[in-house]
C-alpha positions as CSV (number, residue, x, y, z in Angstrom):
1,X,-8.4,146.0,5.8
2,X,-7.7,149.4,4.9
3,X,-3.6,150.4,4.2
4,X,-2.4,152.4,7.4
5,X,-2.5,155.6,4.9
6,X,-5.8,155.7,5.0
7,X,-5.7,157.3,8.2
8,X,-7.8,160.0,9.8
9,X,-5.8,163.0,8.1
10,X,-6.9,161.5,4.8
11,X,-10.3,159.7,5.3
12,X,-13.5,162.1,6.4
13,X,-15.5,159.5,7.9
14,X,-12.2,158.7,10.3
15,X,-11.5,162.1,10.3
16,X,-15.0,162.8,12.0
17,X,-14.6,159.8,14.4
18,X,-11.2,160.9,15.6
19,X,-12.8,164.4,16.4
20,X,-16.0,162.6,18.1
21,X,-13.4,160.3,20.1
22,X,-11.1,163.4,21.3
23,X,-14.6,165.5,22.7
24,X,-15.4,162.0,24.2
25,X,-12.1,161.9,26.1
26,X,-12.3,165.4,27.2
27,X,-15.9,164.7,28.5
28,X,-13.8,161.7,30.7
29,X,-11.8,163.9,32.2
30,X,-14.1,165.2,34.4
31,X,-14.9,163.6,37.6
32,X,-18.4,163.6,37.6
33,X,-18.1,161.2,34.4
34,X,-17.3,158.6,37.1
35,X,-19.4,156.2,39.5
36,X,-16.5,156.2,42.3
37,X,-14.5,158.5,44.0
38,X,-12.1,160.6,41.7
39,X,-9.3,163.1,42.2
40,X,-7.3,164.4,39.3
41,X,-7.2,162.4,36.1
42,X,-4.6,161.5,34.3
43,X,-4.2,160.4,30.5
44,X,-1.7,158.5,28.9
45,X,-2.1,158.3,25.3
46,X,-0.5,156.1,22.6
47,X,-0.9,155.7,18.7
48,X,-3.9,153.1,19.1
49,X,-5.1,153.8,23.0
50,X,-6.0,156.2,25.3
51,X,-6.1,155.4,29.0
52,X,-7.7,157.1,32.1
53,X,-6.1,157.0,35.4
54,X,-9.0,157.8,37.5
55,X,-8.9,157.2,41.5
56,X,-8.2,153.7,42.2
57,X,-8.7,152.5,38.6
58,X,-7.5,153.0,35.2
59,X,-9.8,152.9,32.1
60,X,-8.4,152.1,28.4
61,X,-10.4,153.1,25.5
62,X,-9.2,152.1,22.2
63,X,-8.9,154.6,19.3
64,X,-11.4,154.6,16.3
65,X,-8.5,153.7,14.0
66,X,-7.5,151.5,11.3
67,X,-4.1,151.1,10.8
68,X,-3.7,147.8,8.5
69,X,-2.0,145.7,11.4
70,X,-5.0,146.3,13.8
71,X,-8.6,147.8,13.2
72,X,-10.9,149.7,15.6
73,X,-12.6,151.4,13.2
74,X,-16.1,150.1,14.2
75,X,-17.7,150.3,18.4
76,X,-18.4,146.4,17.6
77,X,-15.0,145.7,17.1
78,X,-13.7,148.0,20.0
79,X,-16.3,146.5,22.1
80,X,-15.1,142.6,21.2
81,X,-11.1,143.3,21.6
82,X,-12.0,145.1,25.0
83,X,-13.4,141.4,26.1
84,X,-10.1,139.9,24.1
85,X,-8.0,141.9,26.3
86,X,-9.5,141.3,29.6
87,X,-9.6,137.6,28.6
88,X,-5.5,137.5,27.5
89,X,-4.6,139.9,30.6
90,X,-6.1,138.0,33.3
91,X,-3.9,135.1,32.3
92,X,-1.0,137.0,33.9
93,X,-2.6,140.0,36.0
94,X,-5.9,138.6,37.1
95,X,-5.9,141.0,40.1
96,X,-5.5,143.8,37.5
97,X,-8.2,143.2,35.0
98,X,-11.4,143.7,36.4
99,X,-14.3,144.4,33.7
100,X,-15.1,145.8,30.3
101,X,-17.9,148.5,31.1
102,X,-19.6,151.3,28.8
103,X,-19.2,154.8,28.6
104,X,-22.9,155.9,27.7
105,X,-24.4,159.6,28.4
106,X,-23.3,161.9,25.6
107,X,-20.4,162.3,23.6
108,X,-19.6,165.9,25.5
109,X,-21.2,164.8,29.3
110,X,-20.2,161.0,29.1
111,X,-20.3,158.9,32.0
112,X,-18.3,155.6,32.9
113,X,-20.3,152.5,33.9
114,X,-19.9,151.3,37.5
115,X,-17.1,149.6,39.2
116,X,-18.9,146.3,39.4
117,X,-18.0,142.8,37.3
118,X,-19.4,143.6,33.6
119,X,-17.2,141.2,31.3
120,X,-19.4,139.1,30.6
121,X,-22.3,139.6,27.4
122,X,-24.6,141.7,29.7
123,X,-21.7,144.3,29.3
124,X,-22.2,144.4,26.0
125,X,-26.0,145.6,26.5
126,X,-26.6,149.6,26.3
127,X,-28.1,149.3,30.0
128,X,-26.0,151.8,31.3
129,X,-23.3,151.9,33.9
130,X,-23.3,149.3,37.2
131,X,-25.4,151.6,39.0
132,X,-28.3,150.7,37.0
133,X,-28.9,154.4,36.3
134,X,-30.0,154.7,32.9
135,X,-27.4,157.0,31.0
136,X,-28.5,156.5,27.1
137,X,-26.6,154.2,24.4
138,X,-23.4,153.2,24.6
139,X,-20.7,155.5,22.9
140,X,-17.3,153.2,23.9
141,X,-16.2,150.7,25.8
142,X,-13.7,150.5,28.3
143,X,-11.5,148.0,29.8
144,X,-11.2,148.6,33.7
145,X,-8.2,147.8,35.5
146,X,-7.1,148.5,39.1
147,X,-4.7,151.0,39.2
148,X,-0.7,151.1,40.3
149,X,1.8,153.6,40.6
150,X,3.4,154.4,37.6
151,X,6.8,154.2,39.7
152,X,6.3,150.4,39.6
153,X,7.2,150.2,36.2
154,X,10.3,148.4,35.5
155,X,10.9,151.6,32.8
156,X,11.0,153.5,36.3
157,X,12.9,151.0,38.6
158,X,16.5,149.8,39.2
159,X,16.7,146.5,37.8
160,X,19.0,143.8,39.5
161,X,19.8,140.0,38.9
162,X,16.9,138.3,41.6
163,X,13.9,140.3,39.5
164,X,15.6,139.1,36.2
165,X,15.4,135.6,37.7
166,X,11.9,136.2,38.9
167,X,11.0,137.1,35.5
168,X,12.8,134.7,33.7
169,X,11.0,132.5,35.9
170,X,7.4,134.0,35.1
171,X,7.8,133.7,31.4
172,X,8.8,130.2,31.3
173,X,6.3,128.9,33.2
174,X,3.7,131.1,31.4
175,X,4.9,129.6,27.9
176,X,4.5,126.1,29.5
177,X,1.0,126.8,30.4
178,X,-0.2,128.4,27.4
179,X,-1.7,126.3,24.4
180,X,0.2,125.3,21.2
181,X,-1.0,126.6,17.8
182,X,-3.6,124.0,16.4
183,X,-2.0,122.9,12.8
184,X,-5.1,123.9,10.9
185,X,-4.0,127.2,12.1
186,X,-1.9,129.8,10.1
187,X,-0.3,130.8,13.1
188,X,3.6,130.8,13.2
189,X,4.0,129.5,9.9
190,X,6.9,131.2,8.1
191,X,4.6,133.3,5.8
192,X,3.3,134.6,9.3
193,X,6.3,135.2,10.6
194,X,7.8,137.3,7.5
195,X,4.7,139.4,7.0
196,X,5.0,141.4,10.0
197,X,8.7,142.0,9.3
198,X,7.9,143.5,6.2
199,X,5.0,145.8,7.3
200,X,7.8,147.0,10.1
201,X,10.0,148.0,7.2
202,X,7.5,149.5,5.1
203,X,5.8,151.5,8.1
204,X,9.5,152.7,9.0
205,X,10.2,153.6,4.9
206,X,7.5,156.2,5.1
207,X,9.2,158.1,7.4
208,X,12.7,157.8,6.9
209,X,14.1,159.6,3.9
210,X,17.4,159.4,1.8
211,X,20.4,159.4,3.6
212,X,22.5,157.3,6.1
213,X,19.1,156.1,8.4
214,X,17.7,154.9,5.0
215,X,20.6,153.1,4.5
216,X,20.7,151.2,7.5
217,X,17.1,150.7,6.9
218,X,17.6,148.9,3.5
219,X,20.9,146.9,5.1
220,X,18.6,145.5,7.7
221,X,15.6,144.8,5.6
222,X,18.1,142.9,3.0
223,X,19.3,140.8,6.1
224,X,16.0,140.2,7.1
225,X,14.9,138.8,3.7
226,X,18.4,136.4,3.7
227,X,18.0,134.8,7.3
228,X,14.3,134.1,6.7
229,X,15.2,132.3,3.5
230,X,18.0,130.7,5.9
231,X,15.4,130.0,8.8
232,X,12.6,128.9,6.8
233,X,13.3,125.1,7.5
234,X,13.9,125.5,11.8
235,X,10.7,128.2,11.4
236,X,8.9,125.3,10.1
237,X,10.0,122.8,12.7
238,X,9.6,125.0,15.5
239,X,6.0,125.0,14.8
240,X,5.7,121.5,14.3
241,X,7.0,121.2,17.9
242,X,5.0,123.2,19.6
243,X,7.1,126.1,20.3
244,X,4.2,128.3,18.4
245,X,2.0,129.3,21.3
246,X,-0.7,132.1,22.6
247,X,2.0,134.4,23.9
248,X,1.5,138.0,25.4
249,X,3.1,139.4,22.2
250,X,4.4,142.8,23.4
251,X,6.7,141.9,26.4
252,X,9.2,144.6,27.2
253,X,9.5,146.7,30.3
254,X,6.8,149.2,30.0
255,X,4.2,146.3,30.1
256,X,5.7,145.3,33.3
257,X,5.5,146.5,36.8
258,X,6.5,145.5,40.1
259,X,4.0,146.2,42.7
260,X,4.5,144.8,46.4
261,X,7.3,142.7,45.5
262,X,5.1,140.7,43.2
263,X,5.5,141.0,39.0
264,X,2.4,141.9,37.1
265,X,2.5,141.5,33.5
266,X,-0.2,143.4,31.5
267,X,-1.1,144.8,28.1
268,X,-1.1,141.9,26.1
269,X,-1.6,141.9,22.1
270,X,-5.1,141.5,21.8
271,X,-6.1,142.9,18.6
272,X,-3.8,140.5,16.0
273,X,-4.0,136.6,17.0
274,X,-0.9,136.5,14.2
275,X,1.1,138.8,16.5
276,X,0.3,136.5,20.0
277,X,0.5,133.4,18.3
278,X,4.2,133.2,17.9
279,X,7.6,131.3,19.1
280,X,8.1,131.8,22.7
281,X,11.7,132.8,21.6
282,X,10.3,135.8,19.8
283,X,8.4,136.8,22.9
284,X,11.8,136.5,24.9
285,X,13.7,138.4,22.2
286,X,11.6,141.1,22.9
287,X,12.3,141.7,26.4
288,X,16.0,140.7,26.2
289,X,16.3,143.5,23.1
290,X,14.4,145.9,25.6
291,X,17.3,145.1,27.9
292,X,19.8,146.1,25.2
293,X,18.0,149.1,24.7
294,X,18.7,150.4,28.2
295,X,22.4,149.6,28.1
296,X,21.6,145.8,30.6
297,X,23.4,143.6,28.4
298,X,24.6,142.0,31.7
299,X,21.0,141.6,32.5
300,X,19.8,140.8,29.1
301,X,22.2,137.8,29.2
302,X,21.3,136.7,32.7
303,X,17.5,136.5,31.6
304,X,18.2,134.1,28.2
305,X,20.6,132.1,30.8
306,X,18.2,131.8,33.4
307,X,15.1,131.3,30.9
308,X,16.9,128.4,28.7
309,X,18.0,126.5,31.9
310,X,14.4,126.2,33.1
311,X,13.2,125.7,29.5
312,X,15.6,123.4,27.8
313,X,15.0,125.3,24.3
314,X,18.5,125.9,23.6
315,X,17.1,124.9,19.7
316,X,15.5,128.6,19.8
317,X,19.1,130.2,19.6
318,X,19.0,129.6,16.0
319,X,16.5,131.8,15.7
320,X,17.3,134.6,18.2
321,X,19.1,137.1,16.8
322,X,16.1,136.8,13.9
323,X,13.7,137.9,16.3
324,X,15.8,140.4,18.2
325,X,16.1,142.6,14.9
326,X,12.4,142.1,14.3
327,X,11.9,143.5,17.9
328,X,14.0,146.1,17.5
329,X,12.0,147.1,14.2
330,X,8.9,146.9,15.7
331,X,9.7,149.8,18.2
332,X,11.3,151.7,15.2
333,X,7.7,151.1,13.4
334,X,5.7,152.5,16.5
335,X,8.0,155.5,16.4
336,X,7.7,155.8,12.9
337,X,3.8,155.7,13.0
338,X,3.9,158.5,15.7
339,X,6.0,160.6,13.6
340,X,3.3,160.2,10.6
341,X,0.4,161.3,12.8
342,X,1.7,165.0,13.0
343,X,0.9,167.0,16.1
344,X,4.5,167.2,17.4
345,X,6.6,170.1,18.0
346,X,10.1,170.5,16.1
347,X,11.9,169.6,19.2
348,X,9.6,166.3,19.7
349,X,10.1,165.5,16.0
350,X,13.9,165.1,16.8
351,X,13.6,163.4,19.4
352,X,11.4,160.7,17.8
353,X,13.7,161.0,14.7
354,X,16.7,160.5,17.4
355,X,15.2,157.4,18.7
356,X,14.4,155.8,15.5
357,X,17.9,155.9,14.7
358,X,19.0,154.5,18.1
359,X,16.8,151.5,17.2
360,X,18.0,150.8,13.8
361,X,21.9,151.2,15.2
362,X,21.0,148.3,17.9
363,X,19.1,146.3,15.7
364,X,22.3,146.4,13.2
365,X,24.0,145.4,16.7
366,X,21.8,142.8,17.1
367,X,22.3,141.0,13.7
368,X,26.1,140.9,14.0
369,X,27.1,137.1,15.2
370,X,29.7,136.6,18.2
371,X,32.7,134.3,17.6
372,X,31.8,131.0,18.7
373,X,34.1,129.1,21.3
374,X,34.0,126.6,23.8
375,X,34.7,126.8,27.3
376,X,34.6,124.2,29.9
377,X,34.9,124.0,33.9
378,X,37.3,121.3,35.7
379,X,36.8,121.0,39.4
380,X,35.7,118.8,42.1
381,X,32.0,119.9,44.0
382,X,32.0,123.2,46.0
383,X,35.0,124.6,44.2
384,X,32.5,127.5,42.8
385,X,32.4,126.4,39.1
386,X,28.7,127.7,38.8
387,X,29.0,130.5,40.7
388,X,31.8,131.8,38.6
389,X,30.0,130.9,35.1
390,X,27.0,132.9,36.2
391,X,29.3,135.8,36.3
392,X,31.6,135.4,33.4
393,X,28.1,134.6,31.3
394,X,26.6,138.2,32.2
395,X,30.7,139.9,31.3
396,X,30.4,138.0,28.2
397,X,28.1,136.3,25.4
398,X,28.5,132.7,26.9
399,X,25.8,130.5,26.9
400,X,25.5,128.5,30.3
401,X,24.5,124.9,30.3
402,X,25.3,123.0,33.2
403,X,25.3,119.3,34.2
404,X,23.6,119.1,37.1
405,X,20.8,120.6,35.3
406,X,21.1,118.8,32.1
407,X,21.3,115.4,34.2
408,X,18.1,116.0,35.9
409,X,16.1,117.0,32.3
410,X,17.2,113.7,31.1
411,X,15.4,112.0,34.0
412,X,12.3,114.4,33.6
413,X,13.1,116.6,36.7
414,X,13.2,119.9,37.5
415,X,16.7,122.0,38.3
416,X,15.2,121.8,42.1
417,X,14.1,118.6,42.4
418,X,15.5,116.6,45.1
419,X,16.3,112.9,44.1
420,X,15.2,110.6,46.7
421,X,18.1,108.9,48.8
422,X,18.1,104.9,48.5
423,X,19.1,102.7,51.4
424,X,22.8,102.3,50.7
425,X,23.5,105.6,48.8
426,X,23.6,108.3,51.0
427,X,21.6,111.7,49.7
428,X,22.7,111.3,46.1
429,X,25.0,108.6,46.1
430,X,28.2,107.3,44.3
431,X,27.9,105.6,40.8
432,X,24.3,105.0,41.3
433,X,20.7,106.0,40.0
434,X,21.1,109.2,38.3
435,X,24.4,109.6,39.2
436,X,25.7,106.2,37.7
437,X,27.9,105.7,35.2
438,X,25.5,105.5,32.2
439,X,23.4,108.5,33.3
440,X,26.9,110.4,33.8
441,X,28.0,108.9,30.2
442,X,24.2,110.0,29.0
443,X,24.8,113.5,30.9
444,X,28.1,114.3,29.0
445,X,26.8,113.1,25.9
446,X,23.6,115.6,26.3
447,X,25.9,118.4,27.1
448,X,28.0,117.9,24.1
449,X,25.2,118.0,21.8
450,X,23.8,121.0,23.4
451,X,27.5,122.7,22.8
452,X,27.1,121.9,19.0
453,X,24.0,123.5,18.8
454,X,24.7,126.3,20.6
455,X,28.2,126.6,18.7
456,X,26.2,125.9,15.2
457,X,23.4,128.9,16.3
458,X,26.6,131.5,16.3
459,X,26.9,131.6,20.3
460,X,29.7,130.7,22.3
461,X,29.1,128.6,25.6
462,X,30.3,127.6,28.8
463,X,29.6,123.9,29.8
464,X,29.7,124.0,33.3
465,X,30.6,120.0,34.7
466,X,33.1,118.9,37.0
467,X,35.1,117.2,33.7
468,X,37.1,115.1,35.9
469,X,37.9,112.6,33.6
470,X,40.7,113.3,30.7
471,X,38.2,111.7,28.0
472,X,35.5,114.0,28.6
473,X,37.7,117.0,28.5
474,X,38.7,115.4,25.2
475,X,35.9,114.7,23.7
476,X,35.1,118.5,24.3
477,X,38.5,119.4,23.0
478,X,37.7,117.2,20.0
479,X,34.2,119.2,19.4
480,X,36.0,122.5,19.1
481,X,38.4,121.1,16.7
482,X,35.7,119.6,14.5
483,X,33.7,122.9,14.6
484,X,36.8,125.2,13.9
485,X,36.2,127.2,17.1
486,X,38.6,128.2,19.9
487,X,38.7,125.7,23.2
488,X,39.3,126.8,26.8
489,X,39.4,125.4,30.1
490,X,38.6,126.8,33.7
491,X,40.6,124.6,36.5
492,X,39.3,125.6,39.5
493,X,40.8,124.8,42.8
494,X,40.7,125.6,46.3
495,X,41.5,123.9,50.0
496,X,40.0,121.1,51.0
497,X,38.7,122.1,54.4
498,X,36.8,125.0,52.3
499,X,35.2,122.6,49.8
500,X,33.9,120.4,52.6
501,X,32.2,123.3,54.0
502,X,30.7,124.8,51.1
503,X,29.1,121.3,50.0
504,X,27.7,121.1,53.5
505,X,26.2,124.6,53.3
506,X,24.9,123.8,49.8
507,X,23.2,120.5,50.4
508,X,21.8,122.0,53.8
509,X,20.3,124.9,51.7
510,X,18.7,123.0,49.5
511,X,18.3,125.4,46.4
512,X,20.5,124.3,44.0
513,X,20.2,121.9,41.2
514,X,23.7,120.5,42.7
515,X,23.3,117.3,45.0
516,X,26.6,116.1,45.9
517,X,27.5,115.7,49.5
518,X,30.7,114.8,51.5
519,X,30.9,111.5,50.2
520,X,30.7,112.4,46.7
521,X,33.4,115.1,47.0
522,X,35.9,112.6,48.7
523,X,35.1,110.2,45.7
524,X,35.9,112.9,43.0
525,X,38.7,113.7,45.1
526,X,40.4,110.6,45.0
527,X,39.7,109.6,40.9
528,X,39.9,112.8,39.6
529,X,42.6,113.0,36.6
530,X,45.0,115.8,36.4
531,X,44.9,117.9,33.3
532,X,47.6,116.9,30.9
533,X,50.3,119.1,29.5
534,X,48.8,119.8,26.1
535,X,45.6,120.7,28.1
536,X,47.7,123.4,30.7
537,X,48.4,125.2,27.4
538,X,44.8,125.4,27.2
539,X,43.7,126.1,30.6
540,X,43.3,128.8,33.2
541,X,43.7,128.0,36.5
542,X,42.0,129.9,39.2
543,X,42.2,129.5,42.8
544,X,38.8,129.9,44.2
545,X,39.7,130.7,48.0
546,X,39.0,133.9,47.7
547,X,36.9,135.8,45.2
548,X,38.4,135.5,42.0
549,X,39.4,138.7,39.7
550,X,36.5,138.4,37.4
551,X,37.7,141.3,35.2
552,X,41.3,139.4,34.8
553,X,39.9,136.4,34.3
554,X,37.2,137.7,31.2
555,X,40.5,139.4,29.6
556,X,42.2,136.1,29.7
557,X,39.2,134.5,28.1
558,X,39.3,137.0,25.3
559,X,42.9,136.7,25.1
560,X,44.7,133.2,25.8
561,X,48.4,134.8,26.0
562,X,46.8,137.2,29.0
563,X,47.4,136.1,32.8
564,X,44.8,135.7,35.5
565,X,45.8,137.4,38.6
566,X,45.0,135.3,41.5
567,X,43.1,136.8,44.6
């Protein structure tokens, strides 16, 4: 495979292919090139492809380029990658990826194939478009897609919590469904992980001269190499544990649309299996980085916590920053390629350099570890622990782990699963089944193990459970002391009548992981153990009969000496 420097600018054959491709695209800008009704044709171009928006459809053609990390240099390769693109994207957007169609006719007067299904081997022949009219040999191939408005892209929309929750659920389900890398393949090995990272820095060095940006680039390169050596055992273990899967590979806002309320994830990486068969946490890191770049830090945190809650993949946190920096450098590399391809006006060139610098700054920020600390909640059912925890985890870099979720995971149940009521246990029972004493002991042990894992990965953790027993709270206080990190307690209180109303309403809605009923609440109120004097010195007491002052609470958690205003 040629080096990226062997571009159209220096290779006469490549230059000729690029010129021929440009003429072909010019020909496809005429409505008469299409076998269906077409109005104005819009052209969208990247460093590796051209998309033509024509009528109800979009057609994507691959540029005849060899950039080292991809090779579209022959017609046969472009044809094969079109079919691979169709296969991969039909996993997430089956209603939008329709067919592979040939481009026939002549370079200056091309014709696109018809709109019928041409995704099989028949599409590889030179028999002309689906209309059956012979138009000459196949000149190019295009992936035919159903068009949606550009305003549907998430880059053009205001994002919100429910959308991010739905996106996390969609990604988690996709990762659970796609195959794991076979053990006899190189996918996900340490060498496969570090190679594209080094390539990103090589591409960026080619366009970043001496100065502040070059210094930042080299510091990130050194950090990446150091972290790679430290994380090599985890990378290998993640592969053995089945976390390297055939993912999307390029998951960011620009490749996601919301169409009529449905999420459409498109444009998977087809040109490189090595960039597609990756650790699932690397995929999530890309979207999280992309949200951070937009300034949506709270939503990035929400995405991460919801995905982790659904998958239970807290082990991936050890590699999250490593992959987030990598993903920021992927964007920097793409900008560098655009700068190296020329044809930019001075203002466009400066804008690209500013954007490159922005990604270097973001990558540096993402490489920094948070100060680890452990925060636990305490309070009976209905006092608002999970509601408050979710809001705090958007304001602070906390990883949220929840007893109601982890208890069910221990028993192979999803967070939304409903347990069957027994003959004498009401709906959830008291000290019975998955809510029995042994199950509760195991649940708190699991929470402690996860907290240790999260702190070791360099993230603060919020443990959301009732913690009604002094021994339960003491175990986590001892864990914080062992790990050398700060310890906080959020003690939530509310009037009994309000607690009863909330528990009844939540149980009737059946949309939350908690299944506590009024009998459980009564039992908790009778058996809870109050905070000790020592615990009170580490606690923030919150009355949740009104909406708490989250700003003041955030400040109190950041600064233990701050006081919390009651609502």
